[in-house]
N, C-alpha and C positions, 0 to 999 in steps of 0.2 A: 485717411485722413485727405480732405479736399484742399486742393490747392486753387488760388485764383487763377484765372486764365485770361490772358491779355486779349483786349479787343482786336477784331479782324480788320484789316485793310481791304478796299475793293478787291476783288477776285482776280482781276487782272489789270495791270497798270497800263495806261497807254503811253506809248513812245510818241514824242512830238518829234518828226523829222524835219529840220530846217534846210529848205532847198536854196541854194544860192543861185541867183540868176545868171545866165551866160555872160561871160566876160567879153567885151567888145575890144580885146587887145590881142594883136597877132594872130587873131583867129583861133585863140584857144580858150577852152571852157574851163573854169575855175572848178577844182573838186568841190564836192558836196560836204559841208561840216559833219562831223561825226555825231550820231544821236546822243542825247544826254543819257546817261546810265540810270536805271530805275532805282528809286530807293529800296534799301533792303527791308523787308518785313521782319519786325522782330519775332524770334521764337518764344513760344511759350514756355514758362519755366518748367523745368523737369523735376519730378518728384524724386528725391533722394531715399532710396530704400535703406532704413536703418537695419543694421544686423540683428536678427532675432536674438533675444536673450538666452543664454544656455539653460536648458532644463534643469530643475533642481531635483528631478526624480520623485518618486514616490515616497511619502515621508515615513509611512508604515514599513515598506521594505528597507528603507535605510535604517529604520529604529531596529528591526529584527537582525538586520547584518551587524550593527554596532552591538547588540546584546550578545550575539554569537562571539564576536572578539573578545568581550568581556569574559564571558564563560570559558573559552580557550585560554584565558589567562595572557591575552595580548594586550596588556594594560596601555602602553603607549599608543598603539593603533585604534584601541577603543576610545581613549581620550581624545584622540584627533577627530574620530568618526563622530563621536557625541558634540565636540566643539563645532564642527561644521554644521551638523544637523540644527543646533540651537542658533548658530548664525544665520542658516537658510530659513528656519521656521520660528522666528523669535516670539511667535504668538502662542506657542505650545509650551506647557509646563514641564512635561515628561523629559525632553531632551537636557534642560537645565539641571533637573534633579539627578538624572543619570550621569551627566558630567561631573556634578558635584561629588557624587559617589566615589567615582574614580579618582578625583582630586583628594578626596579624604583618605582613600586607601594609600594614596601616593605622599601621604603625609603634607598636604598643602591646605590646611585648615582655612586659612583665610579666603583664599579662591574658593573653597568648597562652601564656606558660609555665604559668601556673596552669591553664588548661584542657587544654594537652597533657599535664600531669602527671595531671589528673584523668581523662582519656582512657586513659592507660597503666595507671592504678590499676584502672578498670573493665575494661579488656581488656588485659593485659600483652603479649599478642600483636599489638598494633598497631604493626606495624613503621613504618608511615607517620609516626606520633605521635612514636615514638622519633628518627627520621631528623630531623624538625623541631626536637625539643628539643635534638638535638646541635648544629643550627646556631645556635639561639638562645643556648645555653650559649657556644658559641664567641664569638658576637658580644659576649657579656658578659664575655668572657676567663676563663671558667671552664672551662680545657680539660680538666682531669681528668673533670669531668661530661660535657663534649662527647664525649670519647673513649668513655666508658662508655655514652652513648646511642647513638652510632653502632654501637658493638659489640654492644649489644642489637638493633638492628635487623637486623644481619648475621646474629647468632644464629638470628633468627627467619626470615629471608629471606636465605639465603646468596648468592644471585645478585641482590640488590638494588643495581642499578648505581649510583643515586645515592649510596647509603650508602657504597659504595666510593670513589666520586669525593670525597665530603666527608671521609672518613677519610683519603684521600690528600692532600688539601689541609690537613688538620689537621697531619698529619705532616711535609709538606713546609715549609709556611711558618710554622707556630707552634711545633711541637715540635722541628724540626731533626732528623728522623729519616729521612734521604733513602732508606734502604734499604726501611724500611716503607712511604714513599710510593710508592717504585716498585712494591711489590707490589699495592698497592690500585689504582694507575693502570693497571697492566697487567691486572689483573682487570677493570677497568670497560672498558678496550678490547676485552677478549675478549668480554664480555657484550653490548657495543653494536656488535661488529663494526667497532671503530675509527671510529665515526661523527664524533667531534669531532677535528679536526686539532689543535686547541690543546693536547688532551691527550698527542698523540704528540709535539709539540715539548717539553712537560714532561718526558716520558719521556727524551727525547734529551739534554735538559739535565741531569737527574739522572744518566743513566749516564756522562756525561762527568765527574762529580764523584766518582762512587761507583768506587773501584778495582775491577777484575774479580776474582773468586775466585781465589785461589792455586791453581795446578795440584796435583793430587794427587802426593805424592812417590812416585818410582818404588821399588819394593821392592827392598832390597839383596840381592845373592846371598849365598847361604850359604857360609862358609869351608869351602874343600877340607879333606877329612880328612887328618891327618897319616900320613906313611909308616909302614906297618905297622900302622896301626889298623883295627880290624874296623869295616867299615861299619855 
């Protein structure tokens, strides 16, 4: 930053010495008067060095360290690490989503919802955040918002197995739409190669409740033309 510099005075001020004439008294000479003191030249302003802002570190390295804390089940430390990461890098969606996951696991749903919503505002393509929001909305009995959140996750990532499973549960248990639930359960089984036997049992249960689609009606034969009529 450039600072203004004061204008300079002449390089050397001249001193004017006043010489007093010899006094004609008692044969004594009067002492010469003291020279006038030079005017002090103002000093230019000194630039004040501001202390350097502390480094926030590499966000990727801090993110990895916070994830390790989470995997090591150090929930309190992980929550603090993600909180500081979100505070230092508020433009990123990931830290808010991960902080919200820790808060959801700590039974702090309102804080988790606020941070998941922040994550989706920063990055509307964050399918993981939408899926978690759907579950938190569902647990709060806000089923329309839950359905919209799950649907948003699947619009971003059509083969998102967890979102299909969650949307199936929502339609099966809460919205009482067995046919829609079946659709999402089957998609989940397709994507995961049927890894969860419990979902296969849910599918069989719903199939026993949902009537099979009616067979298509056979086409009716055209009436025979009347005798003598031109075909």
